A tleap script that builds the chain and sets N, CA, C and O, in Angstrom:
source leaprc.protein.ff14SB
mol = sequence {
  NMET ARG ARG ILE PRO LYS ASN LYS ILE ASP
  ARG THR LEU ILE ASN THR LEU SER LYS LEU
  ALA SER GLN GLU LYS LYS VAL LYS ALA PHE
  LYS SER ARG ILE ARG VAL LYS GLY LYS ILE
  ILE LYS LYS GLY LYS THR LYS LYS GLY SER
  ILE LYS LEU VAL ILE GLU LYS ASP ASP ASP
  LYS TYR ASN PHE ILE VAL ILE LYS THR HIE
  LYS ASP ASN TYR ALA LEU ALA GLU LYS LEU
  LYS VAL GLY SER PHE VAL SER ALA VAL GLY
  ILE ASN LYS PHE ARG ALA ILE ILE CYS THR
  GLN LEU LYS GLN LEU PRO LYS MET ASP GLU
  SER LYS GLN THR LYS LEU SER PHE CTHR
}
set mol.1.N position { 179.194 28.049 138.047 }
set mol.1.CA position { 179.179 29.491 138.078 }
set mol.1.C position { 178.218 30.029 137.029 }
set mol.1.O position { 178.195 29.561 135.891 }
set mol.2.N position { 177.417 31.028 137.430 }
set mol.2.CA position { 176.408 31.610 136.546 }
set mol.2.C position { 177.019 32.695 135.679 }
set mol.2.O position { 177.789 33.528 136.157 }
set mol.3.N position { 176.670 32.676 134.406 }
set mol.3.CA position { 177.185 33.675 133.486 }
set mol.3.C position { 176.114 34.714 133.194 }
set mol.3.O position { 174.957 34.364 132.962 }
set mol.4.N position { 176.484 35.975 133.205 }
set mol.4.CA position { 175.563 37.073 132.882 }
set mol.4.C position { 175.814 37.482 131.441 }
set mol.4.O position { 176.948 37.777 131.063 }
set mol.5.N position { 174.749 37.500 130.629 }
set mol.5.CA position { 174.940 37.935 129.241 }
set mol.5.C position { 175.418 39.393 129.196 }
set mol.5.O position { 175.127 40.186 130.091 }
set mol.6.N position { 176.147 39.719 128.143 }
set mol.6.CA position { 176.738 41.044 128.026 }
set mol.6.C position { 175.692 42.153 127.854 }
set mol.6.O position { 175.936 43.278 128.290 }
set mol.7.N position { 174.555 41.880 127.246 }
set mol.7.CA position { 173.553 42.921 126.987 }
set mol.7.C position { 172.584 43.132 128.157 }
set mol.7.O position { 171.722 44.006 128.062 }
set mol.8.N position { 172.685 42.380 129.245 }
set mol.8.CA position { 171.823 42.547 130.427 }
set mol.8.C position { 172.456 43.554 131.380 }
set mol.8.O position { 173.677 43.598 131.535 }
set mol.9.N position { 171.607 44.364 132.017 }
set mol.9.CA position { 172.058 45.364 132.983 }
set mol.9.C position { 171.516 44.964 134.344 }
set mol.9.O position { 170.414 44.425 134.452 }
set mol.10.N position { 172.294 45.231 135.375 }
set mol.10.CA position { 171.840 44.973 136.734 }
set mol.10.C position { 170.728 45.969 137.072 }
set mol.10.O position { 170.955 47.177 137.003 }
set mol.11.N position { 169.540 45.498 137.434 }
set mol.11.CA position { 168.358 46.360 137.602 }
set mol.11.C position { 168.158 46.851 139.036 }
set mol.11.O position { 167.194 47.574 139.288 }
set mol.12.N position { 169.012 46.495 139.973 }
set mol.12.CA position { 168.774 46.872 141.372 }
set mol.12.C position { 168.764 48.387 141.553 }
set mol.12.O position { 167.912 48.914 142.269 }
set mol.13.N position { 169.687 49.087 140.923 }
set mol.13.CA position { 169.740 50.535 141.045 }
set mol.13.C position { 168.517 51.189 140.392 }
set mol.13.O position { 167.948 52.128 140.946 }
set mol.14.N position { 168.124 50.708 139.246 }
set mol.14.CA position { 166.951 51.258 138.544 }
set mol.14.C position { 165.685 51.010 139.351 }
set mol.14.O position { 164.830 51.892 139.430 }
set mol.15.N position { 165.543 49.830 139.953 }
set mol.15.CA position { 164.370 49.522 140.780 }
set mol.15.C position { 164.309 50.425 142.001 }
set mol.15.O position { 163.239 50.918 142.358 }
set mol.16.N position { 165.460 50.647 142.649 }
set mol.16.CA position { 165.509 51.520 143.825 }
set mol.16.C position { 165.124 52.945 143.454 }
set mol.16.O position { 164.363 53.592 144.174 }
set mol.17.N position { 165.640 53.435 142.342 }
set mol.17.CA position { 165.307 54.797 141.895 }
set mol.17.C position { 163.827 54.941 141.554 }
set mol.17.O position { 163.220 55.968 141.858 }
set mol.18.N position { 163.250 53.937 140.934 }
set mol.18.CA position { 161.825 54.028 140.587 }
set mol.18.C position { 160.953 54.011 141.839 }
set mol.18.O position { 159.918 54.678 141.873 }
set mol.19.N position { 161.352 53.258 142.874 }
set mol.19.CA position { 160.613 53.270 144.141 }
set mol.19.C position { 160.674 54.651 144.788 }
set mol.19.O position { 159.657 55.168 145.251 }
set mol.20.N position { 161.870 55.248 144.820 }
set mol.20.CA position { 162.031 56.589 145.396 }
set mol.20.C position { 161.217 57.623 144.627 }
set mol.20.O position { 160.618 58.513 145.230 }
set mol.21.N position { 161.190 57.513 143.306 }
set mol.21.CA position { 160.436 58.460 142.487 }
set mol.21.C position { 158.940 58.341 142.747 }
set mol.21.O position { 158.240 59.353 142.791 }
set mol.22.N position { 158.444 57.124 142.918 }
set mol.22.CA position { 157.010 56.950 143.186 }
set mol.22.C position { 156.633 57.487 144.561 }
set mol.22.O position { 155.556 58.059 144.728 }
set mol.23.N position { 157.516 57.308 145.555 }
set mol.23.CA position { 157.262 57.864 146.889 }
set mol.23.C position { 157.238 59.394 146.843 }
set mol.23.O position { 156.391 60.028 147.472 }
set mol.24.N position { 158.165 59.971 146.103 }
set mol.24.CA position { 158.233 61.425 145.975 }
set mol.24.C position { 156.984 61.967 145.278 }
set mol.24.O position { 156.486 63.037 145.628 }
set mol.25.N position { 156.491 61.233 144.306 }
set mol.25.CA position { 155.287 61.640 143.585 }
set mol.25.C position { 154.071 61.650 144.511 }
set mol.25.O position { 153.234 62.548 144.423 }
set mol.26.N position { 153.966 60.651 145.403 }
set mol.26.CA position { 152.865 60.598 146.373 }
set mol.26.C position { 152.916 61.787 147.318 }
set mol.26.O position { 151.890 62.406 147.600 }
set mol.27.N position { 154.115 62.109 147.811 }
set mol.27.CA position { 154.279 63.232 148.730 }
set mol.27.C position { 153.903 64.538 148.045 }
set mol.27.O position { 153.240 65.390 148.638 }
set mol.28.N position { 154.327 64.691 146.797 }
set mol.28.CA position { 154.026 65.917 146.043 }
set mol.28.C position { 152.523 66.063 145.815 }
set mol.28.O position { 151.990 67.169 145.899 }
set mol.29.N position { 151.839 64.958 145.529 }
set mol.29.CA position { 150.388 64.999 145.332 }
set mol.29.C position { 149.679 65.376 146.625 }
set mol.29.O position { 148.695 66.115 146.601 }
set mol.30.N position { 150.173 64.873 147.754 }
set mol.30.CA position { 149.565 65.194 149.044 }
set mol.30.C position { 149.765 66.666 149.383 }
set mol.30.O position { 148.856 67.303 149.916 }
set mol.31.N position { 150.937 67.214 149.084 }
set mol.31.CA position { 151.224 68.626 149.371 }
set mol.31.C position { 150.377 69.557 148.517 }
set mol.31.O position { 150.043 70.656 148.958 }
set mol.32.N position { 150.023 69.141 147.304 }
set mol.32.CA position { 149.288 70.019 146.389 }
set mol.32.C position { 147.795 70.096 146.706 }
set mol.32.O position { 147.072 70.861 146.068 }
set mol.33.N position { 147.325 69.321 147.675 }
set mol.33.CA position { 145.915 69.395 148.057 }
set mol.33.C position { 145.611 70.732 148.721 }
set mol.33.O position { 146.464 71.318 149.389 }
set mol.34.N position { 144.407 71.194 148.531 }
set mol.34.CA position { 143.989 72.471 149.093 }
set mol.34.C position { 143.241 72.209 150.395 }
set mol.34.O position { 142.304 71.412 150.442 }
set mol.35.N position { 143.673 72.894 151.449 }
set mol.35.CA position { 143.054 72.743 152.770 }
set mol.35.C position { 142.474 74.075 153.187 }
set mol.35.O position { 143.171 75.090 153.186 }
set mol.36.N position { 141.189 74.078 153.547 }
set mol.36.CA position { 140.503 75.318 153.899 }
set mol.36.C position { 139.642 75.101 155.136 }
set mol.36.O position { 138.904 74.120 155.225 }
set mol.37.N position { 139.744 76.019 156.083 }
set mol.37.CA position { 138.812 76.078 157.208 }
set mol.37.C position { 138.078 77.386 157.059 }
set mol.37.O position { 138.692 78.453 157.061 }
set mol.38.N position { 136.757 77.313 156.927 }
set mol.38.CA position { 136.005 78.540 156.721 }
set mol.38.C position { 134.516 78.352 156.883 }
set mol.38.O position { 134.045 77.354 157.429 }
set mol.39.N position { 133.781 79.350 156.389 }
set mol.39.CA position { 132.336 79.411 156.545 }
set mol.39.C position { 131.670 79.183 155.190 }
set mol.39.O position { 132.113 79.716 154.173 }
set mol.40.N position { 130.610 78.391 155.188 }
set mol.40.CA position { 129.861 78.158 153.948 }
set mol.40.C position { 129.010 79.386 153.677 }
set mol.40.O position { 128.177 79.768 154.498 }
set mol.41.N position { 129.224 80.005 152.516 }
set mol.41.CA position { 128.428 81.191 152.187 }
set mol.41.C position { 127.393 80.898 151.100 }
set mol.41.O position { 126.452 81.669 150.915 }
set mol.42.N position { 127.567 79.783 150.381 }
set mol.42.CA position { 126.615 79.439 149.332 }
set mol.42.C position { 126.615 77.932 149.148 }
set mol.42.O position { 127.660 77.286 149.229 }
set mol.43.N position { 125.440 77.379 148.900 }
set mol.43.CA position { 125.304 75.939 148.709 }
set mol.43.C position { 124.336 75.698 147.565 }
set mol.43.O position { 123.290 76.343 147.485 }
set mol.44.N position { 124.680 74.770 146.678 }
set mol.44.CA position { 123.806 74.484 145.543 }
set mol.44.C position { 124.086 73.107 144.973 }
set mol.44.O position { 124.966 72.390 145.448 }
set mol.45.N position { 123.325 72.747 143.946 }
set mol.45.CA position { 123.500 71.454 143.285 }
set mol.45.C position { 123.975 71.674 141.855 }
set mol.45.O position { 123.652 72.680 141.223 }
set mol.46.N position { 124.742 70.719 141.362 }
set mol.46.CA position { 125.199 70.766 139.977 }
set mol.46.C position { 124.200 70.015 139.092 }
set mol.46.O position { 123.227 69.444 139.586 }
set mol.47.N position { 124.450 70.021 137.784 }
set mol.47.CA position { 123.556 69.334 136.850 }
set mol.47.C position { 123.471 67.837 137.123 }
set mol.47.O position { 122.412 67.228 136.967 }
set mol.48.N position { 124.597 67.246 137.533 }
set mol.48.CA position { 124.639 65.799 137.755 }
set mol.48.C position { 124.226 65.404 139.161 }
set mol.48.O position { 124.233 64.217 139.487 }
set mol.49.N position { 123.863 66.370 140.009 }
set mol.49.CA position { 123.374 66.059 141.342 }
set mol.49.C position { 124.399 66.165 142.455 }
set mol.49.O position { 124.074 65.914 143.615 }
set mol.50.N position { 125.626 66.529 142.128 }
set mol.50.CA position { 126.627 66.734 143.163 }
set mol.50.C position { 126.353 68.051 143.877 }
set mol.50.O position { 125.606 68.890 143.373 }
set mol.51.N position { 126.954 68.235 145.048 }
set mol.51.CA position { 126.716 69.447 145.834 }
set mol.51.C position { 127.891 70.399 145.670 }
set mol.51.O position { 129.050 70.001 145.777 }
set mol.52.N position { 127.574 71.662 145.408 }
set mol.52.CA position { 128.593 72.693 145.255 }
set mol.52.C position { 128.569 73.573 146.501 }
set mol.52.O position { 127.531 74.129 146.859 }
set mol.53.N position { 129.725 73.693 147.160 }
set mol.53.CA position { 129.854 74.527 148.351 }
set mol.53.C position { 130.829 75.661 148.052 }
set mol.53.O position { 131.913 75.429 147.519 }
set mol.54.N position { 130.444 76.877 148.395 }
set mol.54.CA position { 131.356 78.005 148.306 }
set mol.54.C position { 131.766 78.333 149.733 }
set mol.54.O position { 130.944 78.735 150.557 }
set mol.55.N position { 133.056 78.154 150.009 }
set mol.55.CA position { 133.587 78.347 151.359 }
set mol.55.C position { 134.445 79.600 151.369 }
set mol.55.O position { 135.296 79.798 150.501 }
set mol.56.N position { 134.205 80.447 152.374 }
set mol.56.CA position { 134.947 81.700 152.484 }
set mol.56.C position { 135.932 81.613 153.639 }
set mol.56.O position { 135.561 81.289 154.768 }
set mol.57.N position { 137.181 81.904 153.342 }
set mol.57.CA position { 138.231 81.975 154.363 }
set mol.57.C position { 138.878 83.340 154.219 }
set mol.57.O position { 139.435 83.656 153.168 }
set mol.58.N position { 138.811 84.151 155.264 }
set mol.58.CA position { 139.255 85.540 155.224 }
set mol.58.C position { 138.494 86.260 154.106 }
set mol.58.O position { 137.278 86.419 154.206 }
set mol.59.N position { 139.176 86.696 153.052 }
set mol.59.CA position { 138.483 87.350 151.937 }
set mol.59.C position { 138.459 86.481 150.690 }
set mol.59.O position { 137.942 86.900 149.654 }
set mol.60.N position { 139.007 85.284 150.775 }
set mol.60.CA position { 139.072 84.381 149.628 }
set mol.60.C position { 137.865 83.450 149.603 }
set mol.60.O position { 137.369 83.032 150.649 }
set mol.61.N position { 137.395 83.127 148.384 }
set mol.61.CA position { 136.277 82.197 148.208 }
set mol.61.C position { 136.768 80.982 147.436 }
set mol.61.O position { 137.482 81.116 146.442 }
set mol.62.N position { 136.383 79.797 147.898 }
set mol.62.CA position { 136.790 78.542 147.273 }
set mol.62.C position { 135.541 77.770 146.859 }
set mol.62.O position { 134.600 77.639 147.642 }
set mol.63.N position { 135.533 77.260 145.629 }
set mol.63.CA position { 134.421 76.453 145.122 }
set mol.63.C position { 134.763 74.974 145.284 }
set mol.63.O position { 135.650 74.457 144.606 }
set mol.64.N position { 134.062 74.306 146.178 }
set mol.64.CA position { 134.260 72.875 146.405 }
set mol.64.C position { 133.078 72.116 145.816 }
set mol.64.O position { 131.930 72.541 145.945 }
set mol.65.N position { 133.369 70.988 145.169 }
set mol.65.CA position { 132.341 70.096 144.638 }
set mol.65.C position { 132.403 68.785 145.428 }
set mol.65.O position { 133.445 68.132 145.472 }
set mol.66.N position { 131.286 68.406 146.048 }
set mol.66.CA position { 131.200 67.129 146.757 }
set mol.66.C position { 130.469 66.162 145.833 }
set mol.66.O position { 129.279 66.328 145.563 }
set mol.67.N position { 131.183 65.160 145.357 }
set mol.67.CA position { 130.641 64.221 144.368 }
set mol.67.C position { 129.717 63.207 145.041 }
set mol.67.O position { 129.936 62.807 146.185 }
set mol.68.N position { 128.681 62.800 144.306 }
set mol.68.CA position { 127.689 61.855 144.849 }
set mol.68.C position { 128.294 60.513 145.241 }
set mol.68.O position { 127.802 59.864 146.164 }
set mol.69.N position { 129.341 60.092 144.565 }
set mol.69.CA position { 129.930 58.781 144.850 }
set mol.69.C position { 130.682 58.745 146.182 }
set mol.69.O position { 130.908 57.669 146.734 }
set mol.70.N position { 131.074 59.925 146.706 }
set mol.70.CA position { 131.695 59.972 148.030 }
set mol.70.C position { 130.570 60.053 149.067 }
set mol.70.O position { 130.180 61.141 149.490 }
set mol.71.N position { 130.060 58.891 149.468 }
set mol.71.CA position { 128.833 58.792 150.262 }
set mol.71.C position { 128.887 59.562 151.584 }
set mol.71.O position { 127.955 60.303 151.896 }
set mol.72.N position { 129.964 59.402 152.369 }
set mol.72.CA position { 130.051 60.052 153.679 }
set mol.72.C position { 130.067 61.564 153.549 }
set mol.72.O position { 129.322 62.266 154.232 }
set mol.73.N position { 130.933 62.061 152.657 }
set mol.73.CA position { 131.033 63.509 152.464 }
set mol.73.C position { 129.733 64.081 151.892 }
set mol.73.O position { 129.324 65.184 152.255 }
set mol.74.N position { 129.088 63.327 150.998 }
set mol.74.CA position { 127.847 63.796 150.378 }
set mol.74.C position { 126.723 63.897 151.426 }
set mol.74.O position { 125.949 64.855 151.425 }
set mol.75.N position { 126.646 62.901 152.313 }
set mol.75.CA position { 125.618 62.920 153.362 }
set mol.75.C position { 125.833 64.092 154.309 }
set mol.75.O position { 124.873 64.751 154.711 }
set mol.76.N position { 127.081 64.355 154.668 }
set mol.76.CA position { 127.388 65.484 155.543 }
set mol.76.C position { 127.090 66.810 154.846 }
set mol.76.O position { 126.551 67.731 155.460 }
set mol.77.N position { 127.441 66.904 153.572 }
set mol.77.CA position { 127.209 68.146 152.829 }
set mol.77.C position { 125.712 68.446 152.692 }
set mol.77.O position { 125.311 69.610 152.679 }
set mol.78.N position { 124.889 67.399 152.589 }
set mol.78.CA position { 123.443 67.624 152.526 }
set mol.78.C position { 122.916 68.212 153.829 }
set mol.78.O position { 122.018 69.053 153.808 }
set mol.79.N position { 123.465 67.779 154.963 }
set mol.79.CA position { 123.006 68.242 156.274 }
set mol.79.C position { 123.470 69.660 156.594 }
set mol.79.O position { 122.799 70.380 157.333 }
set mol.80.N position { 124.615 70.063 156.041 }
set mol.80.CA position { 125.185 71.366 156.367 }
set mol.80.C position { 124.296 72.500 155.878 }
set mol.80.O position { 123.662 72.409 154.826 }
set mol.81.N position { 124.265 73.567 156.660 }
set mol.81.CA position { 123.485 74.745 156.304 }
set mol.81.C position { 124.426 75.890 155.965 }
set mol.81.O position { 125.590 75.897 156.365 }
set mol.82.N position { 123.906 76.848 155.226 }
set mol.82.CA position { 124.687 78.041 154.907 }
set mol.82.C position { 124.976 78.781 156.211 }
set mol.82.O position { 124.074 79.007 157.018 }
set mol.83.N position { 126.230 79.153 156.407 }
set mol.83.CA position { 126.630 79.831 157.636 }
set mol.83.C position { 127.353 78.930 158.604 }
set mol.83.O position { 127.908 79.415 159.591 }
set mol.84.N position { 127.368 77.614 158.353 }
set mol.84.CA position { 128.077 76.716 159.265 }
set mol.84.C position { 129.565 76.674 158.901 }
set mol.84.O position { 129.951 76.966 157.769 }
set mol.85.N position { 130.377 76.308 159.873 }
set mol.85.CA position { 131.822 76.278 159.692 }
set mol.85.C position { 132.278 74.871 159.340 }
set mol.85.O position { 131.824 73.895 159.937 }
set mol.86.N position { 133.184 74.772 158.361 }
set mol.86.CA position { 133.675 73.478 157.908 }
set mol.86.C position { 135.186 73.507 157.693 }
set mol.86.O position { 135.803 74.563 157.551 }
set mol.87.N position { 135.745 72.319 157.677 }
set mol.87.CA position { 137.122 72.113 157.275 }
set mol.87.C position { 137.069 71.208 156.050 }
set mol.87.O position { 136.512 70.112 156.113 }
set mol.88.N position { 137.646 71.660 154.931 }
set mol.88.CA position { 137.566 70.893 153.692 }
set mol.88.C position { 138.955 70.716 153.091 }
set mol.88.O position { 139.796 71.615 153.137 }
set mol.89.N position { 139.169 69.528 152.526 }
set mol.89.CA position { 140.410 69.220 151.814 }
set mol.89.C position { 140.009 68.756 150.433 }
set mol.89.O position { 139.075 67.967 150.287 }
set mol.90.N position { 140.711 69.241 149.407 }
set mol.90.CA position { 140.335 68.854 148.060 }
set mol.90.C position { 141.482 68.874 147.081 }
set mol.90.O position { 142.570 69.375 147.366 }
set mol.91.N position { 141.208 68.312 145.913 }
set mol.91.CA position { 142.169 68.264 144.821 }
set mol.91.C position { 141.731 69.288 143.780 }
set mol.91.O position { 140.575 69.299 143.358 }
set mol.92.N position { 142.649 70.134 143.376 }
set mol.92.CA position { 142.338 71.196 142.424 }
set mol.92.C position { 142.169 70.610 141.023 }
set mol.92.O position { 143.097 70.024 140.465 }
set mol.93.N position { 140.980 70.776 140.471 }
set mol.93.CA position { 140.697 70.339 139.102 }
set mol.93.C position { 140.159 71.530 138.329 }
set mol.93.O position { 140.111 72.641 138.856 }
set mol.94.N position { 139.763 71.314 137.108 }
set mol.94.CA position { 139.327 72.376 136.210 }
set mol.94.C position { 138.197 73.209 136.819 }
set mol.94.O position { 137.088 72.706 136.996 }
set mol.95.N position { 138.465 74.476 137.141 }
set mol.95.CA position { 137.509 75.473 137.652 }
set mol.95.C position { 136.919 75.186 139.017 }
set mol.95.O position { 136.197 76.035 139.541 }
set mol.96.N position { 137.181 74.046 139.619 }
set mol.96.CA position { 136.605 73.726 140.930 }
set mol.96.C position { 137.565 72.829 141.697 }
set mol.96.O position { 138.554 72.337 141.152 }
set mol.97.N position { 137.256 72.629 142.959 }
set mol.97.CA position { 138.071 71.773 143.808 }
set mol.97.C position { 137.221 70.565 144.194 }
set mol.97.O position { 136.157 70.718 144.794 }
set mol.98.N position { 137.686 69.372 143.852 }
set mol.98.CA position { 136.962 68.148 144.185 }
set mol.98.C position { 137.245 67.834 145.654 }
set mol.98.O position { 138.397 67.645 146.046 }
set mol.99.N position { 136.192 67.780 146.456 }
set mol.99.CA position { 136.322 67.602 147.901 }
set mol.99.C position { 136.646 66.140 148.230 }
set mol.99.O position { 135.929 65.228 147.817 }
set mol.100.N position { 137.736 65.930 148.978 }
set mol.100.CA position { 138.110 64.574 149.388 }
set mol.100.C position { 137.835 64.339 150.871 }
set mol.100.O position { 137.585 63.206 151.282 }
set mol.101.N position { 137.879 65.396 151.673 }
set mol.101.CA position { 137.563 65.283 153.101 }
set mol.101.C position { 136.718 66.483 153.504 }
set mol.101.O position { 136.968 67.608 153.071 }
set mol.102.N position { 135.721 66.229 154.336 }
set mol.102.CA position { 134.841 67.294 154.802 }
set mol.102.C position { 134.504 67.040 156.262 }
set mol.102.O position { 134.083 65.945 156.633 }
set mol.103.N position { 134.694 68.074 157.094 }
set mol.103.CA position { 134.365 67.978 158.521 }
set mol.103.C position { 133.610 69.227 158.932 }
set mol.103.O position { 133.897 70.331 158.468 }
set mol.104.N position { 132.646 69.033 159.806 }
set mol.104.CA position { 131.933 70.182 160.357 }
set mol.104.C position { 132.660 70.620 161.619 }
set mol.104.O position { 133.016 69.797 162.462 }
set mol.105.N position { 132.875 71.924 161.739 }
set mol.105.CA position { 133.521 72.483 162.922 }
set mol.105.C position { 132.465 73.103 163.817 }
set mol.105.O position { 131.521 73.712 163.314 }
set mol.106.N position { 132.598 72.965 165.144 }
set mol.106.CA position { 131.594 73.538 166.045 }
set mol.106.C position { 131.520 75.062 165.930 }
set mol.106.O position { 130.428 75.620 165.816 }
set mol.107.N position { 132.656 75.728 165.957 }
set mol.107.CA position { 132.696 77.168 165.723 }
set mol.107.C position { 134.129 77.518 165.380 }
set mol.107.O position { 135.048 76.725 165.583 }
set mol.108.N position { 134.301 78.718 164.859 }
set mol.108.CA position { 135.619 79.120 164.434 }
set mol.108.C position { 135.916 80.518 164.943 }
set mol.108.O position { 135.038 81.380 164.986 }
set mol.109.N position { 137.140 80.725 165.320 }
set mol.109.CA position { 137.557 82.033 165.806 }
set mol.109.C position { 137.837 82.926 164.601 }
set mol.109.O position { 138.775 82.670 163.848 }
set mol.110.N position { 137.037 83.966 164.413 }
set mol.110.CA position { 137.203 84.861 163.274 }
set mol.110.C position { 137.941 86.140 163.637 }
set mol.110.O position { 137.985 87.076 162.839 }
set mol.111.N position { 138.522 86.191 164.837 }
set mol.111.CA position { 139.236 87.397 165.244 }
set mol.111.C position { 140.533 87.523 164.456 }
set mol.111.O position { 141.093 86.525 164.005 }
set mol.112.N position { 140.995 88.729 164.297 }
set mol.112.CA position { 142.222 88.977 163.555 }
set mol.112.C position { 143.264 89.546 164.491 }
set mol.112.O position { 142.946 90.182 165.496 }
set mol.113.N position { 144.489 89.310 164.151 }
set mol.113.CA position { 145.592 89.789 164.966 }
set mol.113.C position { 145.884 91.243 164.632 }
set mol.113.O position { 145.932 91.618 163.461 }
set mol.114.N position { 146.077 92.055 165.650 }
set mol.114.CA position { 146.400 93.465 165.427 }
set mol.114.C position { 147.660 93.826 166.193 }
set mol.114.O position { 148.007 93.187 167.187 }
set mol.115.N position { 148.334 94.853 165.718 }
set mol.115.CA position { 149.544 95.309 166.388 }
set mol.115.C position { 149.155 96.266 167.498 }
set mol.115.O position { 148.315 97.147 167.315 }
set mol.116.N position { 149.765 96.082 168.627 }
set mol.116.CA position { 149.537 96.970 169.753 }
set mol.116.C position { 150.625 98.026 169.778 }
set mol.116.O position { 151.807 97.726 169.613 }
set mol.117.N position { 150.210 99.262 169.985 }
set mol.117.CA position { 151.211 100.324 170.059 }
set mol.117.C position { 151.559 100.583 171.508 }
set mol.117.O position { 150.673 100.758 172.345 }
set mol.118.N position { 152.836 100.607 171.803 }
set mol.118.CA position { 153.299 100.869 173.154 }
set mol.118.C position { 153.731 102.318 173.256 }
set mol.118.O position { 154.562 102.786 172.477 }
set mol.119.N position { 153.154 103.033 174.233 }
set mol.119.CA position { 153.536 104.441 174.396 }
set mol.119.C position { 154.173 104.690 175.724 }
set mol.119.O position { 154.553 105.822 176.024 }
savepdb mol mol.pdb
quit
């Protein structure tokens, strides 16, 4: 028969809780990402050579930075022109949003919903 020392604690509960906490942390990080579908109104380069996109959705403007090391997104951002429609996902960092996903949209419906009055 195996003897358990008195100062040892059974770690199964602690291991299960730490797994649940790490899963919850991943979900929370995914939820905190910023998702925008809009029109590029300004495009420029930063000092280090990354591309800065200003995307307008409704009346809000979002500053996205496409880093050079993200090859696919950087190549797409170089091809995009001002006035084209994009879908962007990013992580909010100091003063800007680091772009993690970038897609070009063929066109976007800019119509707004209005209330109809019935008489």
